[in-house]
N, C-alpha and C positions, 0 to 999 in steps of 0.2 A: 223580123231578123235584126233590125237596127236596135230594137230594145233589148233583145237577147245579148247582142254584142256589148251594148252599154252596160248591162248588168254584170256580165262576165268580167269586163275590165274593172268595174268598180269593186266587185267582190274580191278579185285577185289583188287589187291594190290594198284593200283593207286586210286581207289575209297576210300580205307581205309586211304590213305595219305591225300586225299582231304577232305573227310567228317568227319573223326574221328580225325586225327592229325592236320587238318587245315594247312597242309604243302605239297602242291602238288609238285610233282617232274617233271611233264610234262605239256605241254600246253593243253588247251581244244581241240585244233585242232588235236593233236596227239592222244588224247583219242578217239575222234570221228572217226578218221581213223581206228583204230583197232576195235572199236565197230561196225562200218559198215561192216568190214571184217568178224567179228564173226556172225553177223546177216545173211550175205550172205551164210556162211558155214552152218548155222542151217537150212536155207531154202532148201539148196541143199541136206543135209543129212536127213531132215525131222524129226529132234529131237532137244530138248533143254535140256541141263544138269540142274540138280536141283539147282545149284548155279550160273547159268548164269546171268550176269547183264541185259540181255534182258528181264528177267522175272519181272523186276521192273517197267515195263510200265503199267499204269492203264488199267485194262480190262473193260468188260461190267458191267453195274450196276447189283447189286444183288437184289433179291426179298425181302430179309429180313435177319436179323441177327439170326444165330443159337446160342443156348446156349451151353456153354462148361464148364465142371467142372474142376477146377484147381486140380492138383495133391496134392498140399499142400495149405491150406487156406492162403489167402492174408489178412492181418490185416490192418485196418486203424490205425491212431495214435491219442492218446489223445492229447489235446492241452493246452498250457499255454499262457496267454496273459500278464502276469506280472512276474517280477522277483521273487515275493513272491510265486507264483504258481510253478515256476521253482525250487525254493528252497525247497518247500514242496515235490516235486517229488524226488529230490536228497536226502532229509532227509529220506524218506521212503526206498529208496535204501540202504542208509548207515546204517540203523538199522539192516539190515540182511547181508550186504556185506562189509567185512572189506577192506578198501583202494580200492574202485572201480575205474576203469579207464573208461573214457567216450570218445566217438568220437562226434565231431560236424561237420555237413556238411550243405550245402545249401538245402533248401526246394523249389523246383521249382513248379510253378503254371501252371499245364497243365492237362493231363489226364493219369492216371495210366494204363499201359499195361503190359501184361505178355507174354513173348515169350517162346515157347517150342521147344527144340531140342532133337532129337533122333539119336543115332549113328553118331553124328557130323553134322547132317543136320537140318536146320530150317523146322519145320512142321506146326507151328500154332502160331497165335497171338490172344490174347483175352483182353478185358477190365477187370478191377478188379471186376465190378458188385457188388454183395453183399459179396464178399470175398470168397464165396464157389464156385460160378460159375459166369461166365461173358459172354459177347457176342463175338462171333468169328469175328475178324476183320482182318483176314489173308490177304484177297484181298486188303484191304486198306493199311496195313502195308508193303506189298510187294512193294509199290511205294516209300517207304522210303529208302534212300541209305546209311544211317548212321549206319546200323547194318549188321552183316555178315550173309550170307545164309549158310555158313559152318564154323565149328569151330574145333579146335584140340580135344576137349573133346568128348569122344566116348560114355559116358553114357547118361542117360536121364536128361535133365536140364530144369528148369524154371527160366528165368532171368527177373527180375522186373525192370521197368524203367518208366520215365515220358515222354510222348509225348508232345513236346513243339513246338512253332513257334517263331522264333527269331523276335525281335521287328523291326529290319531293313527289314526283309522279309515281315512282315505284312504291314509295311509302303509302300513298293514297290507294294505289291499286291493291296492295296487300291487305288493306283494311277490310275489303269485301271479297277478295279472291278466294275461291275454294282451295286452290293450290298456291301456297306462298312461293314467291320467287326470291331466291337467296341473295342474289347480287345483281347490280345494274348491268354488268357486262353480259352475263348469261341471259338476262331478261331481254336485252337488245338483240342478241344473236338469235334467241328463240323466237322473238317477234318477227324478224325478217325471214328466217328460215323455217317458217311455219306454213303448211299447205293451205291453211284457212286464213285468207286475208282479214276476216272479221277479228281474229285473234290479234293480228297486227294492229288493227285500229283500236282495239280495247286497251292495248298496252301503251299507246301514244308515243311511239319513238319519234325522233327528229334526226336530221342529218346536218353535221357540221362539215363544211367543205374546206379543202386545203391544197388541192393540186389539180392542175389541168393536165390530164394524162395524154390527151391528143386534141389538136385543133388543126383542121385541114388547111387553113390559109392564114394562120396567125402564129407568130413567134413571140416568145416572152423572154426578154433579155435577163430578167432577174426573178427570184422567188417572190419578191414584193410585188412585181408587176402582175404575177399570176393572182395574188390576193386581190389586187385592185380590179382586175378583169372579172373575177368571180363575183365580187360585190356589185360591179356595174350590171352584171347579168341577172342579179336578184337572188343569188345564192347566199345562204347563211354562212358567214365566215367569222370565226371567233376573233374578237378584237384585241389580239395580243400578238405582236411579233417584235423581236428585238434584233437590231443589226449590230453585230459585234466584230471587232477586228483583232482582239487578243484573247488569249486563254482566260485571263482574269475577267474580261468582259463576258465571255461565254459562261463562266462559272457563276458570275453575279446574276446573269439572266436565268440560269438553271435554278439557282437558289431562290430567286424571286418567285419562280413557278412553284417550287416545292412548298414555299410558305403560303402563297395565295391559293393554291389548289384546295386547301382545307376549307376555304370559304366559298368554293364553287358548288353549284347544284348539279354538277356533271362529274362523273367518275374519270379521273386521270391517273395514269400510271407512269408518267415520265415527261421528258422534254425531247424535242426533235431538233437536231442541229444539222443545217444544210449549208453548202456553199451557195451564196446568193447569185453569183454570176453564171448564167446558163452556158456560155461558150466555154468557160473553164471546166464546167461539169463534163462536157462532151470530151474534152481532152483527157480527163481522168478515167471516165468510163465506168464499167460495171464488172462485178464478179458474176458467177453463175446465178447467184441468189440476190445480191444486194448492189445498190449503187455505191461506188467508192467515195462519193462526195457527200454522203449523208449518214447519220447514225442516230439511234435512239438511246438516250440516257434514261435507264429504267430506275424508278424509285422503288424502295423496299415495300413489300406487299403488306406486311403486318407487324405490329408491335404489341408487346405485353409486358407485365411486371412480374418479377419473381425475386427470390432471395438467394444471395451468394452464400454457399456453404463452405467453399474452400477455393483457394487459388493454387494451381499447380503450374510449375514451369516445365515447358517442353523444350527439347533441343532437337533441331532439324539437322539435315545432312550437311548444311553449310556452317553449323555451329551456332546459329542464331537462337537465342532464348525467347520464347513466346509464352506469355501468361495465358492459362486456360482456366476459366471459371467453372467450377462445378456448382450447379444451381438446383434449387428445389424443382422437381419435375413440373412442367407446365405445358399445356396444349398450345401450339402456335403453328398456323398455316398448315393444319392437317397432320401435324406430327407431335410426338411427345419430346420435348427438349429437356436435356439434362446437362448440357455443356454450352458454354458461350465463349467466344474468343475476344481477345484484346490484341492490339498490334504490338505493343511493347510496354516497358515500364512507364514511359512518359504518357502514353495513352491511358494507362491505368490510373495515373496520378491526376491527369486533367479531368477524367470522368469521375473522380472522387470515389472510386470503387473500394469498398472495405468488406471483409468477411463478416457476414451477419447483416449486411445492409440490403435494402430493397433496391433493385436496379431495373431499368427499362431495357428490354432486348428486342431485336428485330431479326426476322428471318427473311432472306431473299434468295431467289434463284437456287433453292434446294441445297444450300450450303449450311455449315454450322453457324448458328446465330451469332450476332455481334452485340456486345453491350454498348448501349448508347450513353448511359450515365446513371449515377445513383439518384434515387428519388426520395429515399428516407433512410436515416441511420437509426439503428436500434441502440439501446443503452450499452450493450456489450459489443458493438461493432468494432472490429480491430483492423487497423491499417496494415498495408502490405509493405514489407521492407524490400528495398532493392537488393537482389542477390549479389553477394560479393564473390561467391564460389559456384561453380557448376554443380547443380543438384545431383548429377550422375557420377562425375569423376573427381569432383572436388577441386578442379583447377581454378585459379583466380580468373574471373571473367574479365574480358576486355570490352571497353565501351567505345564503339565506333559510331559516330553520329548519334542517331536517336536509339540505336539498338545495342544490346548486350550480346557478346559472343563467347562461347567456350573455345579457347585457342587450341585445345588438345584434339588434333585430327584423328586420334585413335579413341576418343570418347565413344562409349558403346552406342548410344543412339545415332551419333554421326555416322559411324561405320555401317550400322544396320540400315539406316535410311539410304546411304549411298549405294550399298550393295543391292537393296531392293529396287532402287531406281535404275541401276546398271542392268539388272536382269529383266526389267519390265518389257512388256510386249513391243512397245514402240522403240525400245532401245536394243539391247542384245537378244531379247526374246528367249530367255532361259526358262522354259516352262517348269513350274513347280518351285521356283526359288522365291518364296515369299519372305515378308519381314520376319515371320516366326522362324523360318528355316535359317535366315541370315543371322538371327539372334543366337540360335543354337551353334552355328558355325563360329560365331564370335566367342562364345563361352567355352566350347569344347575343342574346336579345331584351331583356335587362335587367329581367326580371320581378321585382318587389319587392312588389307588392300584387295581390290577386286581382282587383280592379277593372280592372287592365290587360288582363286576358284579353279583355274586351269591346271593346278598341280594336285588336286585332290584325287584320291584313289577310292576304289570300292571299299577298302578296309577303313579309310577315313570316314566315309559316309555311314558305314555300319555303326559307328559310335553315336549317331544322332537318333533321338527318339522318333519312332515311327518309320524308320528307314529299313525296309526289308529288301530282299533280292530284286523284286520288280521295280520298286521305287528307286533303288540305287542305280539299276541299269538305265532307267528312263532319265534320271537326273544327269548321269554322266554323258548319255547320248545328247541331251539338250545342251550341255556345256560344250561338247565337241562341235555340235552343229552351229553354235553361235559364233564360232571362229570365222566363218565365212559370212561377213556382214557388210551391207551397204555403208558407205562412208557417212551418210547423213544419220543413220541410226547409231553408229559408233560415236559420232560427234555428240549426239543427244545423250548417250550413255555416260560420257565424261562428266556430266553434271555441271557445266559452266553456268554461272548465274545469268539468267535472262535468255539463255539459248533453249527455247522450246522446240517443239516438233517442226513448226513452220520455218523458224529461223535456221534450224539445223539443215533442213532441206535446201534452203536458198544458199546457205554458206557452202554446202557440199557441191552444189551445181556450179557455183562461181569459182571455188578454189581447189576442188578435186582431191586434196590431200591435206594432212596436217602441215606438211612443209609449205604448201601453197598458202594455207591460212596463216601460218606464222609470218609469212612475208608480206601480208596485207598491212597497209597503213591504217591508222585511225580514220583518216578521211575517206578512204575506200570503203571501210566497213560502214561508216555512218551513211554513205550514199545509198546503201541498200534499203529497200522498202521496209523490211521487218527488223532493222537494227538501228537502235538509237544510240546516243552518246554513252549512256550508262552501260548498255550491253557491250558496246565496242570496247570500252575500258576494261570490262570484266573479261572479255575474250583475250585481249592483249596481256592483261595481268596474269591470267591463268596459264597462258602458253609461254610465259617467261618465268614461271616458277620451276625451279630445278626439281623439286619433289614430284610435280605433276609430269614433267618431261621424263623423269625416271620411271614413273608408273606406266607411261605410254610405251617406253622401251621394253618393260617387262611384259606388257600385253602382247606386243609384236613378237617378242622372243618366245612367248608361249604358243605362238601359232595363229593369233588373231590377225586376220588379213582384211582390213577395210578396203572395199572396192569403190572406186569413184564411179559416178554415173556412166562414164564411157566404158570403164573396165567391166562394169556389171552387165552392160548390154552386149548381146551377141550380134554378130553381123547378120544382116537380113534385109528384108524388103524396105524397112524404114531407116536403114543406115544413112547417117548424115542429115536426117530430117528433124526439124524442130516443129513439133506437132501440137496443135491446140484442139481440145475436145470441147464442143459447145452443144447445147440442146440435150434432148433426151434420146438415148439409144434404146431400142425396144428389146434387143437380145443381149445387151452387155450392161453391167454396172460400170460406172465411171472408173472405179478402181481397177476393174478387170480389163477394160479397154486400155488403160494406161500401162498396165503390166504387160499386155500383149505387144504394145508398141515398143516398150523399152526392151523386151526380150528379143525383138527383131531389129535392134540397133538404133531405134529412134529416141528422141529426148522430148518429154512432154513439158509444155509451158502452161502457166496459169492464165496468161493473157496474150493477146495478139500484139506482136512487136515487129519492128523491121527485120528482126532475125527469123521470124516465123516463116516456114516453107510450106506448111500444109495445115488445113483446117478440116476436121471431121465434124460435119454438121448434122445433128439429129433433129428430132421434132422440136418445134418451138425455139429454135436457135435465135438469139437476140443480138445484142450490140457487138459481140465478138464477130459474128457472121458479117454484119454490116461493115465493120472496120476492115475485115479481110477483103471484102468486095472492093472497098475504096482503095486498098493498097495493092490490089491485083494479085493476091495470094491464091494459090491453088486450093480449091474447095471440093470435097467429095462427100457423098451421102453415105448412109449406113451400108447400103448394098455394095457400093464400091469399096468401102472399108473391109467388108467381109471377103470380097474378092481378093483384095491385097493380102489378107491373112491366109488365104488359100483354104 
């Protein structure tokens, strides 16, 4: 037994040097010699120690994956795909945290796994699953040699990491594989979530660790201290973390990752930005899905080259002119691309884009691809001139900052875009009023302001193509129905720059009416979570424009009646209650439960605050439940919620 223990310790040390440190101290032949000796001793003694390297051989296929509940919930990350979104994340943090410190690390593209240790021994591996429970993949992960079976820490531990397959390993695997694996991410996920552990072993995945999800008797003051602890325990931690204190420093770290990731043998798809200080994290908390103190900045997935055939100028509802490149059709990220965007004329000039030139484009997050820049000019390539006049109405364009604008508020694409936005489902919800219909109304009925929609008659609509009796009746009914509208949707319908669905909801709850919002100061607006300085200025500017105020008056005179959250709510069992929903309800969707509460006089909140009076906790309720318990707020389960509903 002494010799067995000695061999296990030596072989595990050599494996750590080889698989974790990438710095082997002995030859493969020497390792194999001691490994064979250990296996012979185990056969002779009839036992295998819990941390023996011989346990890492793939066993027989399992019948199915069992579910296992994590000790502490594993959260996914919210994502940003632009620097503006990343800046908005940091702005929200800095409104409540003075001089925050961030860490920036690689985001690897594989499968999240969580390893559990008790009394220093590995006992289980699971996938992330829904964050509350995942699939038990212990048999599969036992074939992976890059994590320890025993650690110095004697408490209960959950260590989170990403299972990945190196690009070189995938390439070698595909040379002899009967079935080719298309990419490293799917290869890693398929290796771990495979019922046959031998398949896992054949694909040779490894795990890169980055988070202590739970430790029974240990606290970590910073993200950096978690990395240090994981390394001390023998886990493989990627040797890159940058500590940043400003937006520019964060961007520099992200750009460093974007450049260096092309030299890595591991697939990466972004960078992860986190608050470094743990106590500050707790004060910021979580949403239902994500920690508020961390975000993933996602890099673009794919790039390719094509030729610019034409540059067209588009005009949006705000009047902004945006160049759109018509390109030779090309396959990119599973779709045929025929168009690509540029931000403005300056962007087009910086990227040296000309008609007839070859350009590099990239497609990310299922949106229209963006042109990165020209790669080659042909003999007949023609430069693009800055427009002096609107391509639709001929008005002289105005240059505001980096952008060009059509100043004519009645320019056709501006009015059509504004009307389509006004009628959209999240705004006034006028069913059937599409951009095409708005275009007909502009051309035939003289539509110039959204308030005119409420004056149209059946005779007016009959002049539009495709409008017969039933469609006319339905459209008029939808217009009439839209008059009774929650204030937050009315606010969204106005089309104020920067005021999206979330900001409109928060503004409506805070200020209740247009009059209340007009009385708000710039400082009050900026203090809100989803309103920054630019949006605050846009709100104040819009609400101080005489034409805009006149349009609001016309809408109200036409019968549009925006209802504040309190006016919209009926009296009932939840009257005067500020309610937070958390966890999963078995018989209600979150939106349905919220509607039922508001119909009965309550007001739903997105997070637990000192103002909260009631928390409805479903299955797998997380940090909101814990915070409510600490604050002594009344908490009910789904059964009690149903009873209150009657």
